[in-house]
VOGU-3710 file (C-alpha; in Angstrom, 3 decimals, decimal comma):
1> ssipsmqter> 46,898/127,727/137,278  49,615/130,608/138,040  53,297/129,775/138,813  54,123/131,123/142,301  56,920/133,528/142,170  60,343/132,820/143,585  61,413/133,895/146,609  64,452/136,073/145,663  64,024/137,899/142,136  66,546/136,905/139,766
11> incaavgvdg> 67,612/137,648/136,089  70,110/136,004/133,624  69,244/132,613/135,629  69,357/129,539/134,412  66,710/126,472/134,581  66,335/122,918/134,341  63,434/120,122/134,988  64,799/117,200/136,905  62,360/114,479/137,846  58,962/116,048/138,137
21> slyvmggydg> 60,686/119,537/139,019  61,903/122,772/138,157  64,812/123,974/139,543  65,755/127,882/138,942  69,643/128,573/140,045  72,207/131,641/139,846  71,321/134,476/138,276  71,485/138,042/139,207  69,192/140,154/141,785  70,129/143,758/140,655
31> tnnlssvetl> 72,786/143,861/143,358  74,705/140,650/143,782  75,595/137,352/141,744  73,356/134,661/143,074  74,143/131,026/143,491  71,339/129,905/145,183  68,663/127,527/144,167  64,834/127,565/144,241  62,841/124,557/143,011  59,113/124,199/141,958
41> iiqqsnnnde> 57,866/120,673/142,472  55,427/119,934/139,267  55,324/116,460/139,964  55,869/114,879/143,123  58,498/112,707/143,140  59,312/109,602/145,862  62,714/109,759/145,527  64,293/110,866/148,425  67,472/112,028/146,661  70,624/112,489/148,116
51> figkifekdd> 72,039/114,249/145,256  68,535/116,932/145,547  68,951/117,008/149,306  72,544/118,181/148,807  71,785/120,788/146,591  69,590/122,663/148,608  71,449/121,863/151,518  72,504/125,119/153,359  76,213/125,491/152,842  78,390/128,926/153,656
61> rnilfkfeel> 81,502/127,137/152,700  83,213/128,302/149,434  80,833/126,857/146,306  83,670/124,542/144,994  82,777/122,299/148,182  79,441/121,559/147,283  80,554/121,121/143,612  83,149/118,728/144,954  80,389/116,665/147,209  77,423/116,988/144,311
71> mnivedvhqm> 80,477/115,841/141,726  81,300/112,468/144,052  77,308/111,514/144,441  75,744/112,377/141,148  74,492/108,978/139,634  72,607/109,111/136,323  72,102/111,430/133,477  68,968/113,068/134,752  71,152/114,506/137,685  73,857/115,592/135,513
81> kflytyinss> 72,080/117,243/133,421  71,141/119,092/136,621  74,467/119,800/137,771  75,905/120,763/134,288  73,520/123,854/134,458  74,387/124,654/137,692  78,252/124,570/136,991  77,881/126,653/133,894  75,206/129,329/135,950  77,870/129,304/138,324
91> yrisminqed> 80,695/130,087/135,718  78,938/132,676/133,614  78,505/134,511/136,929  82,113/134,343/137,812  81,492/132,082/140,895  84,034/129,591/139,290  86,896/129,508/137,096  87,343/127,573/133,571  89,651/125,463/135,535  87,321/124,571/137,887
101> rkryitgsle> 84,611/124,173/135,181  86,323/121,677/133,474  87,283/119,755/136,436  83,826/119,251/137,647  82,342/118,670/134,612  84,633/116,006/133,638  84,333/114,214/136,708  80,973/113,911/137,013  80,400/112,778/133,386  83,120/110,264/134,045
111> kvassttchd> 81,136/109,395/137,114  77,726/109,090/135,151  79,525/107,468/132,004  79,075/103,816/133,480  75,120/104,757/134,248  74,011/104,497/130,576  72,184/101,418/130,565  69,571/102,365/128,321  68,551/103,930/125,012  67,525/107,127/126,706
121> aiaifkkflg> 70,235/107,341/128,994  73,066/107,072/126,300  71,300/109,624/124,145  71,232/112,267/126,793  74,551/111,768/127,841  75,862/111,938/124,255  74,658/115,328/124,118  76,353/116,394/127,012  79,690/115,242/125,719  78,441/117,394/122,385
131> kakqddvisd> 77,624/120,340/124,785  80,711/119,684/126,762  83,015/119,568/123,803  81,309/122,333/122,139  81,898/124,333/125,427  85,542/123,807/125,431  85,340/121,747/128,710  86,504/118,499/127,164  89,305/117,543/124,817  88,899/115,294/121,733
141> heyfsleska> 90,531/112,554/123,551  88,077/112,737/126,559  85,328/112,682/124,626  86,182/109,575/122,498  87,126/108,134/125,817  84,099/108,506/127,633  81,584/107,774/124,629  83,349/104,810/124,860  82,941/104,112/128,217  79,002/104,726/127,825
151> vvahvgaapf> 78,895/102,715/125,194  80,419/99,745/126,870  78,031/100,361/130,119  75,094/100,733/127,838  75,893/97,058/125,265  76,879/95,551/128,700  73,163/95,760/129,380  71,851/95,024/126,743  69,411/91,720/126,626  71,333/89,625/124,311
161> vkeiwesiyn> 74,795/90,301/126,472  72,850/89,270/129,314  71,912/85,965/127,295  75,470/85,584/126,303  76,682/85,827/129,416  73,967/83,429/131,281  74,783/80,781/128,235  78,051/81,018/128,972  77,500/80,371/132,738  75,262/77,436/131,932
171> lqtrvdglen> 78,109/75,840/129,854  80,443/76,371/132,411  78,265/74,801/135,191  77,732/72,090/132,685  81,585/71,832/132,323  82,267/71,770/136,226  79,662/68,950/136,120  81,911/67,085/133,268  85,429/67,368/134,922  83,528/65,877/138,781
181> rldvldskvk> 82,061/63,152/136,487  85,882/62,871/135,006  87,361/62,969/138,065  85,258/60,244/139,546  85,759/57,734/136,450  89,234/58,437/136,865  88,889/57,150/140,690  86,934/54,502/139,444  89,986/53,728/136,643  92,698/53,680/139,597
191> rleqvsaniv> 90,803/51,566/141,355  90,219/48,798/138,802  94,449/49,198/137,619  94,748/48,423/141,289  92,350/45,247/141,274  94,130/44,279/137,559  97,626/44,497/139,336  96,264/42,426/142,862  94,645/39,393/140,163  98,286/39,384/138,409
201> eslsilqegi> 100,228/39,346/141,300  97,898/36,464/142,585  97,726/34,627/139,374  101,760/35,063/139,416  102,073/33,227/143,133  99,409/30,683/142,103  101,327/29,948/138,668  104,655/29,476/141,182  102,873/26,900/143,315  101,592/24,826/140,498
211> lrkkkieavt> 105,135/24,905/139,213  106,850/23,907/142,555  103,957/21,396/143,099  105,236/20,062/139,863  108,417/19,681/141,025  107,882/18,138/144,012  105,734/15,138/142,151  108,464/14,539/139,577  111,140/13,864/142,331  108,858/11,946/144,768
221> g> 107,582/10,021/141,614
//
């Protein structure tokens, strides 16, 4: 089947596939550099995504405002794939400078790093890190810092880690139960000590009474 033409003819544009859709952004129409985005839905998605809605939202402000908002709501590596391409496309046509490019890409990577809970996600994320480093967008320190954050998120979601945490929780529950039992036992021991003290006192009184009786009997004959 044929693919419909775009609404705006363009060259030197960027394209990326995300969640069953093809997005084309930026480029040159023969007269002007473009910042607009067009989409072709290849596979219908049930995900009513705030991120994609923000991409296509009509906004007459400077494109920096849109990137600022997108950076704050990007949630996963698939959205990051789109945003990375969008930012780079805008940089190539001089709509943003290198400083802004670094800030938005680094901020987005920082946000997405904690979403790398599956193998595919962390693999894609590491590719982004490699490309960002190659594009001179992040430093070596930022590269290793972001990689570490992603690895922590990935390992933290691993089944064996969840099993460990479940075991720790169960163990803590048992310890709490034992502590409660010890508290009850301690209370019973204290009551027993009090009873014992009362018995000793009673025996002492009884012994004094017996001695007094014997003295009286000795005097009276």
